[in-house]
C-alpha atoms as an extended CHARMM CRD file, in Angstrom:
* protein
*
       244  EXT
         1         1  UNK       CA           -136.1470000000      -36.1150000000      195.8390000000  PROA      1               0.0000000000
         2         2  UNK       CA           -139.8720000000      -35.4710000000      195.7660000000  PROA      2               0.0000000000
         3         3  UNK       CA           -142.5600000000      -37.9280000000      194.7700000000  PROA      3               0.0000000000
         4         4  UNK       CA           -142.3340000000      -36.9630000000      191.1170000000  PROA      4               0.0000000000
         5         5  UNK       CA           -138.5660000000      -37.4260000000      191.1330000000  PROA      5               0.0000000000
         6         6  UNK       CA           -138.8750000000      -40.8290000000      192.7930000000  PROA      6               0.0000000000
         7         7  UNK       CA           -141.3190000000      -41.9530000000      190.1560000000  PROA      7               0.0000000000
         8         8  UNK       CA           -138.9330000000      -40.6700000000      187.5280000000  PROA      8               0.0000000000
         9         9  UNK       CA           -136.0230000000      -42.8210000000      188.7770000000  PROA      9               0.0000000000
        10        10  UNK       CA           -136.7140000000      -45.8580000000      186.5410000000  PROA      10              0.0000000000
        11        11  UNK       CA           -136.9320000000      -43.5210000000      183.5400000000  PROA      11              0.0000000000
        12        12  UNK       CA           -133.7410000000      -41.6860000000      184.5800000000  PROA      12              0.0000000000
        13        13  UNK       CA           -131.9350000000      -45.0230000000      184.8550000000  PROA      13              0.0000000000
        14        14  UNK       CA           -133.2030000000      -46.0900000000      181.4480000000  PROA      14              0.0000000000
        15        15  UNK       CA           -132.0410000000      -42.8320000000      179.8440000000  PROA      15              0.0000000000
        16        16  UNK       CA           -128.7000000000      -43.1960000000      181.5940000000  PROA      16              0.0000000000
        17        17  UNK       CA           -128.2040000000      -46.7760000000      180.3490000000  PROA      17              0.0000000000
        18        18  UNK       CA           -128.8290000000      -45.6180000000      176.7840000000  PROA      18              0.0000000000
        19        19  UNK       CA           -125.7650000000      -43.3840000000      177.0100000000  PROA      19              0.0000000000
        20        20  UNK       CA           -123.4620000000      -46.4150000000      177.2960000000  PROA      20              0.0000000000
        21        21  UNK       CA           -121.2090000000      -44.8090000000      179.8610000000  PROA      21              0.0000000000
        22        22  UNK       CA           -118.1690000000      -46.4210000000      181.3830000000  PROA      22              0.0000000000
        23        23  UNK       CA           -117.2690000000      -46.2950000000      185.0710000000  PROA      23              0.0000000000
        24        24  UNK       CA           -114.3610000000      -47.0170000000      187.3740000000  PROA      24              0.0000000000
        25        25  UNK       CA           -114.3970000000      -47.8180000000      191.0740000000  PROA      25              0.0000000000
        26        26  UNK       CA           -111.4630000000      -47.1950000000      193.3890000000  PROA      26              0.0000000000
        27        27  UNK       CA           -111.5160000000      -49.0910000000      196.6690000000  PROA      27              0.0000000000
        28        28  UNK       CA           -113.7130000000      -51.9900000000      195.5860000000  PROA      28              0.0000000000
        29        29  UNK       CA           -112.1630000000      -54.2770000000      198.2110000000  PROA      29              0.0000000000
        30        30  UNK       CA           -113.6770000000      -52.1790000000      201.0020000000  PROA      30              0.0000000000
        31        31  UNK       CA           -117.2360000000      -52.3940000000      202.2380000000  PROA      31              0.0000000000
        32        32  UNK       CA           -118.5880000000      -49.3630000000      200.3410000000  PROA      32              0.0000000000
        33        33  UNK       CA           -116.7730000000      -50.1370000000      197.0970000000  PROA      33              0.0000000000
        34        34  UNK       CA           -117.8150000000      -53.7680000000      197.1480000000  PROA      34              0.0000000000
        35        35  UNK       CA           -121.4520000000      -52.8800000000      197.7260000000  PROA      35              0.0000000000
        36        36  UNK       CA           -121.2440000000      -50.2070000000      195.0100000000  PROA      36              0.0000000000
        37        37  UNK       CA           -119.9080000000      -52.6930000000      192.4750000000  PROA      37              0.0000000000
        38        38  UNK       CA           -122.6900000000      -55.1320000000      193.3510000000  PROA      38              0.0000000000
        39        39  UNK       CA           -125.3560000000      -52.4650000000      192.9270000000  PROA      39              0.0000000000
        40        40  UNK       CA           -123.8910000000      -51.1530000000      189.6430000000  PROA      40              0.0000000000
        41        41  UNK       CA           -123.9170000000      -54.6550000000      188.1820000000  PROA      41              0.0000000000
        42        42  UNK       CA           -127.4110000000      -55.4330000000      189.4780000000  PROA      42              0.0000000000
        43        43  UNK       CA           -128.8080000000      -52.2890000000      187.8510000000  PROA      43              0.0000000000
        44        44  UNK       CA           -126.7420000000      -52.6060000000      184.6310000000  PROA      44              0.0000000000
        45        45  UNK       CA           -126.2040000000      -48.8570000000      184.5750000000  PROA      45              0.0000000000
        46        46  UNK       CA           -122.8780000000      -48.8150000000      182.7320000000  PROA      46              0.0000000000
        47        47  UNK       CA           -121.6920000000      -50.4520000000      179.5480000000  PROA      47              0.0000000000
        48        48  UNK       CA           -118.1800000000      -50.9570000000      180.9550000000  PROA      48              0.0000000000
        49        49  UNK       CA           -117.1640000000      -51.4150000000      184.5750000000  PROA      49              0.0000000000
        50        50  UNK       CA           -113.5500000000      -51.2180000000      185.7370000000  PROA      50              0.0000000000
        51        51  UNK       CA           -112.1700000000      -51.8130000000      189.1920000000  PROA      51              0.0000000000
        52        52  UNK       CA           -108.8350000000      -50.1520000000      189.9670000000  PROA      52              0.0000000000
        53        53  UNK       CA           -106.8940000000      -51.4870000000      192.9480000000  PROA      53              0.0000000000
        54        54  UNK       CA           -103.5920000000      -52.7370000000      194.2880000000  PROA      54              0.0000000000
        55        55  UNK       CA           -104.5190000000      -56.4110000000      193.9650000000  PROA      55              0.0000000000
        56        56  UNK       CA           -106.7600000000      -58.5610000000      191.8320000000  PROA      56              0.0000000000
        57        57  UNK       CA           -110.0740000000      -59.3020000000      193.5060000000  PROA      57              0.0000000000
        58        58  UNK       CA           -111.7630000000      -62.6710000000      193.3260000000  PROA      58              0.0000000000
        59        59  UNK       CA           -115.4910000000      -62.5870000000      192.7800000000  PROA      59              0.0000000000
        60        60  UNK       CA           -117.9230000000      -65.4300000000      193.3450000000  PROA      60              0.0000000000
        61        61  UNK       CA           -120.7990000000      -63.7710000000      191.5480000000  PROA      61              0.0000000000
        62        62  UNK       CA           -121.3910000000      -64.6420000000      187.9110000000  PROA      62              0.0000000000
        63        63  UNK       CA           -122.3100000000      -60.9920000000      187.2750000000  PROA      63              0.0000000000
        64        64  UNK       CA           -118.7180000000      -59.9750000000      187.9750000000  PROA      64              0.0000000000
        65        65  UNK       CA           -117.2040000000      -61.9230000000      185.1080000000  PROA      65              0.0000000000
        66        66  UNK       CA           -117.3270000000      -58.8980000000      182.7880000000  PROA      66              0.0000000000
        67        67  UNK       CA           -115.6790000000      -56.5250000000      185.2440000000  PROA      67              0.0000000000
        68        68  UNK       CA           -112.3180000000      -55.2020000000      184.0590000000  PROA      68              0.0000000000
        69        69  UNK       CA           -109.6220000000      -55.2200000000      186.7000000000  PROA      69              0.0000000000
        70        70  UNK       CA           -106.6770000000      -52.8490000000      186.6090000000  PROA      70              0.0000000000
        71        71  UNK       CA           -104.0050000000      -53.6590000000      189.1730000000  PROA      71              0.0000000000
        72        72  UNK       CA           -101.9030000000      -50.6000000000      190.0330000000  PROA      72              0.0000000000
        73        73  UNK       CA            -99.1360000000      -49.5620000000      192.3960000000  PROA      73              0.0000000000
        74        74  UNK       CA           -100.4580000000      -46.4900000000      194.1940000000  PROA      74              0.0000000000
        75        75  UNK       CA            -96.8960000000      -45.4450000000      195.0390000000  PROA      75              0.0000000000
        76        76  UNK       CA            -96.0840000000      -45.1630000000      191.3130000000  PROA      76              0.0000000000
        77        77  UNK       CA            -99.4820000000      -44.2190000000      189.9710000000  PROA      77              0.0000000000
        78        78  UNK       CA            -98.1550000000      -42.1890000000      187.0270000000  PROA      78              0.0000000000
        79        79  UNK       CA            -96.9160000000      -45.4600000000      185.5230000000  PROA      79              0.0000000000
        80        80  UNK       CA           -100.5150000000      -46.6740000000      185.4260000000  PROA      80              0.0000000000
        81        81  UNK       CA           -102.1550000000      -43.6450000000      183.8170000000  PROA      81              0.0000000000
        82        82  UNK       CA           -103.7010000000      -45.9140000000      181.1680000000  PROA      82              0.0000000000
        83        83  UNK       CA           -105.8520000000      -47.5610000000      183.8560000000  PROA      83              0.0000000000
        84        84  UNK       CA           -107.6080000000      -44.2140000000      184.2890000000  PROA      84              0.0000000000
        85        85  UNK       CA           -108.2270000000      -43.5810000000      180.5920000000  PROA      85              0.0000000000
        86        86  UNK       CA           -111.6410000000      -43.4920000000      179.0030000000  PROA      86              0.0000000000
        87        87  UNK       CA           -114.0590000000      -43.6060000000      181.9300000000  PROA      87              0.0000000000
        88        88  UNK       CA           -117.0310000000      -41.2240000000      181.9410000000  PROA      88              0.0000000000
        89        89  UNK       CA           -117.7700000000      -41.6180000000      185.6450000000  PROA      89              0.0000000000
        90        90  UNK       CA           -115.5070000000      -42.3970000000      188.5910000000  PROA      90              0.0000000000
        91        91  UNK       CA           -116.3230000000      -43.4330000000      192.1450000000  PROA      91              0.0000000000
        92        92  UNK       CA           -113.6240000000      -43.1070000000      194.7740000000  PROA      92              0.0000000000
        93        93  UNK       CA           -114.2110000000      -45.2010000000      197.9030000000  PROA      93              0.0000000000
        94        94  UNK       CA           -110.5500000000      -45.3790000000      198.9190000000  PROA      94              0.0000000000
        95        95  UNK       CA           -109.7900000000      -45.1250000000      202.5910000000  PROA      95              0.0000000000
        96        96  UNK       CA           -107.9750000000      -46.6540000000      205.5050000000  PROA      96              0.0000000000
        97        97  UNK       CA           -107.7440000000      -45.8520000000      209.1970000000  PROA      97              0.0000000000
        98        98  UNK       CA           -105.0090000000      -44.3290000000      211.2720000000  PROA      98              0.0000000000
        99        99  UNK       CA           -105.0640000000      -47.4210000000      213.4680000000  PROA      99              0.0000000000
       100       100  UNK       CA           -104.5760000000      -49.7290000000      210.5170000000  PROA      100             0.0000000000
       101       101  UNK       CA           -102.0130000000      -47.7330000000      208.5420000000  PROA      101             0.0000000000
       102       102  UNK       CA           -100.4590000000      -45.3640000000      211.0840000000  PROA      102             0.0000000000
       103       103  UNK       CA           -100.6130000000      -41.5930000000      210.6610000000  PROA      103             0.0000000000
       104       104  UNK       CA            -98.3610000000      -41.4600000000      207.5920000000  PROA      104             0.0000000000
       105       105  UNK       CA           -100.1070000000      -44.3780000000      205.9240000000  PROA      105             0.0000000000
       106       106  UNK       CA           -103.5280000000      -42.9020000000      206.5520000000  PROA      106             0.0000000000
       107       107  UNK       CA           -102.5580000000      -39.5250000000      205.0480000000  PROA      107             0.0000000000
       108       108  UNK       CA           -100.9310000000      -41.2610000000      202.1010000000  PROA      108             0.0000000000
       109       109  UNK       CA           -104.0130000000      -43.3190000000      201.2400000000  PROA      109             0.0000000000
       110       110  UNK       CA           -106.8150000000      -40.9130000000      202.1150000000  PROA      110             0.0000000000
       111       111  UNK       CA           -105.1800000000      -37.8090000000      200.6840000000  PROA      111             0.0000000000
       112       112  UNK       CA           -102.3060000000      -38.5890000000      198.3250000000  PROA      112             0.0000000000
       113       113  UNK       CA           -103.6720000000      -41.7070000000      196.6110000000  PROA      113             0.0000000000
       114       114  UNK       CA           -107.1250000000      -40.1680000000      196.2690000000  PROA      114             0.0000000000
       115       115  UNK       CA           -105.8110000000      -36.9240000000      194.8150000000  PROA      115             0.0000000000
       116       116  UNK       CA           -103.3800000000      -38.6090000000      192.4090000000  PROA      116             0.0000000000
       117       117  UNK       CA           -106.1410000000      -40.9350000000      191.2090000000  PROA      117             0.0000000000
       118       118  UNK       CA           -108.4420000000      -37.9580000000      190.6540000000  PROA      118             0.0000000000
       119       119  UNK       CA           -105.7340000000      -36.1490000000      188.6660000000  PROA      119             0.0000000000
       120       120  UNK       CA           -105.2180000000      -39.1530000000      186.4020000000  PROA      120             0.0000000000
       121       121  UNK       CA           -108.9700000000      -39.6570000000      186.0120000000  PROA      121             0.0000000000
       122       122  UNK       CA           -109.3880000000      -36.0330000000      184.9630000000  PROA      122             0.0000000000
       123       123  UNK       CA           -106.5210000000      -36.3310000000      182.4690000000  PROA      123             0.0000000000
       124       124  UNK       CA           -108.0750000000      -39.5810000000      181.2050000000  PROA      124             0.0000000000
       125       125  UNK       CA           -111.3580000000      -37.8740000000      180.3420000000  PROA      125             0.0000000000
       126       126  UNK       CA           -113.5360000000      -38.5480000000      183.3860000000  PROA      126             0.0000000000
       127       127  UNK       CA           -116.4720000000      -36.1220000000      183.4690000000  PROA      127             0.0000000000
       128       128  UNK       CA           -118.2060000000      -36.9800000000      186.7710000000  PROA      128             0.0000000000
       129       129  UNK       CA           -116.0720000000      -37.7240000000      189.8350000000  PROA      129             0.0000000000
       130       130  UNK       CA           -117.7180000000      -39.0240000000      193.0150000000  PROA      130             0.0000000000
       131       131  UNK       CA           -115.8720000000      -38.9380000000      196.3280000000  PROA      131             0.0000000000
       132       132  UNK       CA           -116.8750000000      -40.7070000000      199.5270000000  PROA      132             0.0000000000
       133       133  UNK       CA           -115.7310000000      -38.3790000000      202.2930000000  PROA      133             0.0000000000
       134       134  UNK       CA           -117.0070000000      -38.1280000000      205.8730000000  PROA      134             0.0000000000
       135       135  UNK       CA           -119.4950000000      -36.2560000000      208.0080000000  PROA      135             0.0000000000
       136       136  UNK       CA           -117.6350000000      -33.3280000000      209.5700000000  PROA      136             0.0000000000
       137       137  UNK       CA           -114.8930000000      -33.1740000000      206.9130000000  PROA      137             0.0000000000
       138       138  UNK       CA           -113.1390000000      -29.8300000000      207.3330000000  PROA      138             0.0000000000
       139       139  UNK       CA           -109.5520000000      -28.9320000000      206.5010000000  PROA      139             0.0000000000
       140       140  UNK       CA           -109.3610000000      -26.6560000000      209.5540000000  PROA      140             0.0000000000
       141       141  UNK       CA           -110.5180000000      -29.4240000000      211.9440000000  PROA      141             0.0000000000
       142       142  UNK       CA           -108.3410000000      -30.3710000000      214.9100000000  PROA      142             0.0000000000
       143       143  UNK       CA           -109.0030000000      -34.0360000000      214.1760000000  PROA      143             0.0000000000
       144       144  UNK       CA           -106.5340000000      -35.4260000000      211.6570000000  PROA      144             0.0000000000
       145       145  UNK       CA           -109.1560000000      -37.6980000000      210.0680000000  PROA      145             0.0000000000
       146       146  UNK       CA           -111.6150000000      -34.8750000000      209.3490000000  PROA      146             0.0000000000
       147       147  UNK       CA           -108.8230000000      -32.4770000000      208.4050000000  PROA      147             0.0000000000
       148       148  UNK       CA           -107.4380000000      -34.8520000000      205.7510000000  PROA      148             0.0000000000
       149       149  UNK       CA           -110.9250000000      -35.5590000000      204.4000000000  PROA      149             0.0000000000
       150       150  UNK       CA           -111.6260000000      -31.8190000000      204.1070000000  PROA      150             0.0000000000
       151       151  UNK       CA           -108.2720000000      -31.1580000000      202.5170000000  PROA      151             0.0000000000
       152       152  UNK       CA           -108.7060000000      -33.7500000000      199.7970000000  PROA      152             0.0000000000
       153       153  UNK       CA           -112.2670000000      -32.5700000000      199.0620000000  PROA      153             0.0000000000
       154       154  UNK       CA           -110.8780000000      -29.1080000000      198.2840000000  PROA      154             0.0000000000
       155       155  UNK       CA           -107.9060000000      -30.3200000000      196.2680000000  PROA      155             0.0000000000
       156       156  UNK       CA           -110.0840000000      -32.5170000000      194.0480000000  PROA      156             0.0000000000
       157       157  UNK       CA           -112.3960000000      -29.5470000000      193.4680000000  PROA      157             0.0000000000
       158       158  UNK       CA           -109.4460000000      -27.5940000000      192.0570000000  PROA      158             0.0000000000
       159       159  UNK       CA           -109.1730000000      -30.1750000000      189.2610000000  PROA      159             0.0000000000
       160       160  UNK       CA           -112.4060000000      -28.7590000000      187.8030000000  PROA      160             0.0000000000
       161       161  UNK       CA           -114.3110000000      -31.8870000000      186.8380000000  PROA      161             0.0000000000
       162       162  UNK       CA           -117.4610000000      -31.1780000000      184.8040000000  PROA      162             0.0000000000
       163       163  UNK       CA           -119.3590000000      -32.6070000000      187.7640000000  PROA      163             0.0000000000
       164       164  UNK       CA           -118.0180000000      -33.3500000000      191.2230000000  PROA      164             0.0000000000
       165       165  UNK       CA           -120.1510000000      -35.0320000000      193.8750000000  PROA      165             0.0000000000
       166       166  UNK       CA           -119.0060000000      -35.3140000000      197.4870000000  PROA      166             0.0000000000
       167       167  UNK       CA           -120.7550000000      -37.6710000000      199.8890000000  PROA      167             0.0000000000
       168       168  UNK       CA           -120.3310000000      -37.0790000000      203.6180000000  PROA      168             0.0000000000
       169       169  UNK       CA           -121.8890000000      -40.0530000000      205.4080000000  PROA      169             0.0000000000
       170       170  UNK       CA           -121.9100000000      -40.5160000000      209.1760000000  PROA      170             0.0000000000
       171       171  UNK       CA           -120.7800000000      -43.8090000000      210.6990000000  PROA      171             0.0000000000
       172       172  UNK       CA           -121.2240000000      -46.5320000000      208.0860000000  PROA      172             0.0000000000
       173       173  UNK       CA           -123.3740000000      -49.4270000000      209.2610000000  PROA      173             0.0000000000
       174       174  UNK       CA           -122.5170000000      -52.7660000000      207.7470000000  PROA      174             0.0000000000
       175       175  UNK       CA           -121.2920000000      -56.2750000000      208.4320000000  PROA      175             0.0000000000
       176       176  UNK       CA           -117.6310000000      -55.7160000000      207.7680000000  PROA      176             0.0000000000
       177       177  UNK       CA           -115.4780000000      -58.6730000000      206.7960000000  PROA      177             0.0000000000
       178       178  UNK       CA           -112.3500000000      -57.5020000000      208.5540000000  PROA      178             0.0000000000
       179       179  UNK       CA           -112.6970000000      -56.7980000000      212.2270000000  PROA      179             0.0000000000
       180       180  UNK       CA           -112.4730000000      -53.2450000000      213.4840000000  PROA      180             0.0000000000
       181       181  UNK       CA           -113.7540000000      -53.7400000000      217.0440000000  PROA      181             0.0000000000
       182       182  UNK       CA           -114.3240000000      -50.0820000000      217.8320000000  PROA      182             0.0000000000
       183       183  UNK       CA           -116.4270000000      -49.6740000000      214.7020000000  PROA      183             0.0000000000
       184       184  UNK       CA           -118.3090000000      -52.8330000000      215.5830000000  PROA      184             0.0000000000
       185       185  UNK       CA           -119.1300000000      -51.3820000000      219.0050000000  PROA      185             0.0000000000
       186       186  UNK       CA           -120.2600000000      -48.1400000000      217.4230000000  PROA      186             0.0000000000
       187       187  UNK       CA           -122.5110000000      -50.0400000000      215.0440000000  PROA      187             0.0000000000
       188       188  UNK       CA           -124.0170000000      -52.0730000000      217.8670000000  PROA      188             0.0000000000
       189       189  UNK       CA           -124.5340000000      -48.8460000000      219.7890000000  PROA      189             0.0000000000
       190       190  UNK       CA           -126.1440000000      -46.9590000000      216.8910000000  PROA      190             0.0000000000
       191       191  UNK       CA           -128.2530000000      -49.9730000000      216.0690000000  PROA      191             0.0000000000
       192       192  UNK       CA           -130.0350000000      -49.7310000000      219.4140000000  PROA      192             0.0000000000
       193       193  UNK       CA           -130.6390000000      -45.9790000000      219.4810000000  PROA      193             0.0000000000
       194       194  UNK       CA           -133.8880000000      -44.2780000000      218.4880000000  PROA      194             0.0000000000
       195       195  UNK       CA           -134.1750000000      -44.1970000000      214.6940000000  PROA      195             0.0000000000
       196       196  UNK       CA           -134.2480000000      -40.4010000000      214.4510000000  PROA      196             0.0000000000
       197       197  UNK       CA           -131.0560000000      -39.9720000000      216.4530000000  PROA      197             0.0000000000
       198       198  UNK       CA           -129.2160000000      -42.8650000000      214.8700000000  PROA      198             0.0000000000
       199       199  UNK       CA           -130.0060000000      -41.7600000000      211.3230000000  PROA      199             0.0000000000
       200       200  UNK       CA           -128.5620000000      -38.3200000000      212.0430000000  PROA      200             0.0000000000
       201       201  UNK       CA           -125.1790000000      -39.8100000000      212.8610000000  PROA      201             0.0000000000
       202       202  UNK       CA           -125.0280000000      -43.0420000000      210.9120000000  PROA      202             0.0000000000
       203       203  UNK       CA           -126.1240000000      -44.5960000000      207.6420000000  PROA      203             0.0000000000
       204       204  UNK       CA           -126.1910000000      -48.1200000000      206.1640000000  PROA      204             0.0000000000
       205       205  UNK       CA           -123.5670000000      -48.6450000000      203.4590000000  PROA      205             0.0000000000
       206       206  UNK       CA           -126.2490000000      -49.8020000000      201.0240000000  PROA      206             0.0000000000
       207       207  UNK       CA           -128.0530000000      -46.4550000000      201.4610000000  PROA      207             0.0000000000
       208       208  UNK       CA           -124.8530000000      -44.5420000000      200.6390000000  PROA      208             0.0000000000
       209       209  UNK       CA           -124.3060000000      -46.6290000000      197.5360000000  PROA      209             0.0000000000
       210       210  UNK       CA           -127.8740000000      -46.1780000000      196.3150000000  PROA      210             0.0000000000
       211       211  UNK       CA           -127.6800000000      -42.4500000000      196.9560000000  PROA      211             0.0000000000
       212       212  UNK       CA           -124.5070000000      -42.2820000000      194.8510000000  PROA      212             0.0000000000
       213       213  UNK       CA           -126.1300000000      -44.0970000000      191.9550000000  PROA      213             0.0000000000
       214       214  UNK       CA           -129.4860000000      -42.3180000000      192.1920000000  PROA      214             0.0000000000
       215       215  UNK       CA           -127.5150000000      -39.0830000000      192.1020000000  PROA      215             0.0000000000
       216       216  UNK       CA           -125.3720000000      -40.1730000000      189.1460000000  PROA      216             0.0000000000
       217       217  UNK       CA           -128.3450000000      -40.9940000000      186.9100000000  PROA      217             0.0000000000
       218       218  UNK       CA           -130.1010000000      -37.6770000000      187.4360000000  PROA      218             0.0000000000
       219       219  UNK       CA           -128.7990000000      -34.8950000000      185.1970000000  PROA      219             0.0000000000
       220       220  UNK       CA           -127.3100000000      -31.9120000000      186.9790000000  PROA      220             0.0000000000
       221       221  UNK       CA           -125.9140000000      -28.5860000000      185.8760000000  PROA      221             0.0000000000
       222       222  UNK       CA           -124.1210000000      -28.0930000000      189.1930000000  PROA      222             0.0000000000
       223       223  UNK       CA           -120.3620000000      -28.4100000000      188.9900000000  PROA      223             0.0000000000
       224       224  UNK       CA           -120.1390000000      -29.3760000000      192.6400000000  PROA      224             0.0000000000
       225       225  UNK       CA           -122.6460000000      -31.2290000000      194.8110000000  PROA      225             0.0000000000
       226       226  UNK       CA           -122.2290000000      -31.8180000000      198.5210000000  PROA      226             0.0000000000
       227       227  UNK       CA           -124.5050000000      -34.4760000000      200.0120000000  PROA      227             0.0000000000
       228       228  UNK       CA           -124.5550000000      -34.6730000000      203.7940000000  PROA      228             0.0000000000
       229       229  UNK       CA           -125.7800000000      -37.6090000000      205.8550000000  PROA      229             0.0000000000
       230       230  UNK       CA           -129.4000000000      -36.4350000000      205.7430000000  PROA      230             0.0000000000
       231       231  UNK       CA           -129.3510000000      -35.9680000000      201.9570000000  PROA      231             0.0000000000
       232       232  UNK       CA           -127.7640000000      -39.4200000000      201.6010000000  PROA      232             0.0000000000
       233       233  UNK       CA           -130.5960000000      -41.0120000000      203.6220000000  PROA      233             0.0000000000
       234       234  UNK       CA           -133.1660000000      -39.1450000000      201.5490000000  PROA      234             0.0000000000
       235       235  UNK       CA           -131.6950000000      -40.0010000000      198.1620000000  PROA      235             0.0000000000
       236       236  UNK       CA           -130.6380000000      -43.5340000000      199.0800000000  PROA      236             0.0000000000
       237       237  UNK       CA           -134.1540000000      -44.3910000000      200.1810000000  PROA      237             0.0000000000
       238       238  UNK       CA           -135.8320000000      -42.7330000000      197.2030000000  PROA      238             0.0000000000
       239       239  UNK       CA           -137.0280000000      -46.1160000000      195.9290000000  PROA      239             0.0000000000
       240       240  UNK       CA           -138.9230000000      -46.6560000000      199.1630000000  PROA      240             0.0000000000
       241       241  UNK       CA           -137.6190000000      -48.1450000000      202.4220000000  PROA      241             0.0000000000
       242       242  UNK       CA           -134.6970000000      -50.4450000000      201.7700000000  PROA      242             0.0000000000
       243       243  UNK       CA           -134.7270000000      -54.0550000000      202.8040000000  PROA      243             0.0000000000
       244       244  UNK       CA           -131.3880000000      -55.0150000000      204.3390000000  PROA      244             0.0000000000
């Protein structure tokens, strides 16, 4: 995003708001999804906001009172097709870890749930699907995590959304509510490295979220967009350096 594009952001957002689009978020209980919801509400970009998840979330913020919540069973997602109806834009931030869910559980969430949700969203009329993937995602990788991420990227592409945006962030830097000690160590480690090196391999969650939204409001004729960690930094900081 050049200087002219940055200056155009407020206007792009205004034009976008006028279109009264509706949005859904998958994975709003996780760090990225929660931050995304917060940012969407703060910027009032959509006329209707729906959170789709396996349990009802409790929000403290007054701004969240108009959020629709659809509680679904991901194991029987076809029964909940109506939850995916009528959204113009979808953001998928679903994900777990192998450590937390075991190998089978990880594959089920990060591949099967994501793909099934995308299928239902497409059938329900979603035009722009946004997927949070990972730096290094590649279906031919020897690492299960990156292999699954690459696999699901490709399978979602086959659904032929009008617009499909993939975000491949590095290590996400945030204050996570649940403890994942190894990630905490990584964050501490990245936090003390030279800025140039750290930003090549990591990115604050808030930057990812802002990149996703800055991307969504700018019109595009590309069917598929792939934003790597560097592009995420660039686009997420388009409003100027972010205050934490």
